[in-house]
N, C-alpha and C positions, 0 to 999 in steps of 0.2 A: 120700208118695211121695218116695223118695230122689232128690236132684238128681244128674244125670248128670255124672260127673267125666271131663273130656276129658284124654287124655294130653298132656304137654307137646309142643310142636312139635319136630320133628327139627331139630337145628342145621344151618344152611346150611353146606355144606362150603366150606372156604377154597379159592379158586382161585389157584394160584401163577402169577403173570404169566410169560409167555414172554419171555426176555431173550436178547440177543445181545451179542457183544463186538467192539468196534472197537479194534484195536491201532494206536497212532499213535507214530511216532518221527521224529526229525529227525537228519540226518547233520551232520557238522561244518560250521559256518558259519552256524548259525541255530537257530531253535526252532519248535516247533509247539505250539499251545495249543487244547484240552487235549492232554496226552501220556500215554503209558502204555496200560493196558487200560481202556477206557471201556465201562461196562455200559449198554446201551440196551434199553428195552422194545420189544416187537414193534410195528412201524409208527411207532416214534418218529423223532425228527429231532434231529440235532446238527451244529454247525458247527465247523470247524477253521480257525484263523488261522495263517498261515505268516509268520514274522518273520525276515528275514535280519539277521545281525550287520552292524555297520558295515564297509564295504569288501566286502560280499558281495551277491549277488543270488540270487533263487530260480531255479534251473535248471529243475527239473521236479518233478512229483509222481508217485509210483508208487502207483496204486490197485489193490489186489488183483493186483499183478504187472504191470499195464498202465501204460505211461508216458504222462503227460499233460503238456501245455505248462505253462509257468510261470504260476501263479496265487497270489494272496495269501489267498484264502478258498475253502474247499471244504465243501460241505454233503452229508451223507448224509440222505436223506429216505425215509420209509416203509420203515424198516429191517426186513428179513425174513431176514437171514442174517449171519454173521460177516463182518468186513471187515478189511483192513489199509490203512494209509496211511503213506507215507514221503516226507519232503521232502528234496530234494537242493539244494545251494547251490553257486554258482560265484563266482569272484573277479572283482571289477571291476579291469580293467587300466588304469591311468592313462596318458595320452598322454606319450610320451617327448619330451625336447627335440629340436630339429632335428638330424638326423644320427645319432641314437641310437635304440635299440629298448628296450622295457620287458621285464624278466624279473621275475616275481613267484613266490615259492615259498609254499606253503601246507601246513603240517603239522597233523595232528590231535593229540589228547591222547596218542597212542601212539607217535608218530614224531617225528623231527627231520631237517630238511634243512640242510646247510651248504654254501655261505653261504645265509642266509635273509633274508626280507624282500623289499624292492623294490630292483631294480638297474636302472640305465640304462647301457647299454654300446654300444660301436661295433659296427656290422655286421661280421661276419667274426671276431669275438673267440672264441677257443676257451675253453670253461669246463668244469669238472668239479664236479659236485655230489655230495657224499656223503650218503647216506640211511641212517638206522639206527633201530632200535626203542629206545624208552626202557625203563628197568628195569621188569620185570613185564609187558611187552607184546611182541607180535611184529608185524613189518612185513609186510603182506599185499598191498598194492595200490599201483601207481604210475599216475598220470595225467599225460600230457604233452599240453597243449592239448586236453584233454577225451578223448584216446584212452587207453584202458586198456591197460597193459602189465604184463608180469611184473615183480615187484620187482627193481630194480637197486640195488646198494649204491654203485656209482660210475656216475653218469649223465654221459656226456660229450657235449657238443653244441658245434657251431659256430654262433654266433648269426647267423641270417639273417632273423628275423622276431620279433614279440613271442612270449614264451613264458610259459605258466602251468604250473608243475610242482607237483603235489600228491601227497603221500604219505598213506596211510591204513593203519591197523593195528587190532589188537584185543588184548584181554587174553590173556596167554599161557596156553595150555591145558596143554601139557606140553613139557618139554625133556629130551631124552635126551643121553647123552654124545656121540653122533655129531654131532647138530645143533649142540651147544655147541662142539665142536671145529671144525666147519665155519665157524660164525659167527666164532670167534676168528681163524681163518686169514684170512677175508675182511676182517675189521677190520684185521688186521695188514697186508694187502696194499693196501687201498684208503684207509685213513685215516691221515693224518700222526700221528706220535706226540704232538706238542705243538701244539694249536690253541687260540687264545684268541678271545674274543668282544668285539667293540666294538659297543656299543649306541648308535645315533644316532637323534636325534629333532629335530623342528623345531616350534616354536610357530607360531601363526597369523601369516600375513604373509610366508611364504616356504617354501622347501624346503631339504633337505640331501640330497646324493647321495654315495654310496649311503645308503639309508634302512633302518632296522630293525636286526636282529641280524646283524652281519657276522662271519663266521669268518675268522680270520687265522692263517696258519701262523707259528710262532715264528721270530723273526729277520727277518721281512719287513716292508715298509712298507705303509701304507694311507692313501690320500689321500681327504679329504672336501671337497666343494665346497658352499658356502653361497650360495643364490640367493634374493634378496628378490623378492617380487611387485612389480608396477608400483605406484609410490607409496609403497613401503616401503624401509627400509634395514636393514642388519644392525646391531642394537643391541648385542649381546654374543654371544660364544661361550664356553660353559662346558666345560672339559675336566676330567672327574672332579670337577665342582663348583667349579672355580676359573676365574674369568673371565680371558680373554686379549684383550678388546677386540672391536672389530667386524671381525674377519677374514672374508674371503670364501673362504679355503682354509686347511685345516689338515692336516698330515701326521703320523701316528703312525709314528715311525721305530724300526726294530729292535724290534718288539713282543715283549715277554716277559711280559706280564700282560694281563688284561682291562681295558677302559676304557669310558668313556661320553663322548659328545659331544652337546651340546644347543645349538641355535641359537635366539636370540631376536631379534625384529624390532620395529621401531617406525617411525612416520611422521616 
């Protein structure tokens, strides 16, 4: 009797797991980890950590278009559809010396505000900030104290409170002759022909006012005040890398080139 030969078993069909995509991004001022397009299997779980840069705080999260309060950790659990998560960041505004108010400007990688950085100014001071796109980008959004405005290339304010001025942009999509001509005309109207930058910084133990990248019109003067913290004294002030001793004030007169100033402190 011949043995019965059984046919080989049918191969088990491969089951492709169901996956979903979570798209994560961070706006200027911090990071989100992980970022990009994250592939998650159905009913999976993943955490996102939101990390502000120095001088920034987490403003809010936008989850699938809905705004949530500031958190540093967010978890998607039992994932059953695609999601988006976006982190927004705000600027920490330092307290101003008595009798003054703080103004801080914040540009992203596509734009530039002049003057930039941190300023301490007297109440009632009129100021004009010029805002422009960097090469290859376009200037799209302006925020003044968190309020979104149409982009302005010359923002004029009279200081009556603390201000946070933020410019945002994106990579340039297309530029036609008309828009290029309009931009050229606006730049000619609103921006001085010759502007130089003075970069100021202070090491630990004190501050310098104004601080950051300060735009100065050619031929004008710019005064810097050096203020040691309690228990410290001005050790040295470096102008373009050259020490001038422990000055508490320095004036760049008749500016016709860019400079830098650095304050060092000791006990």
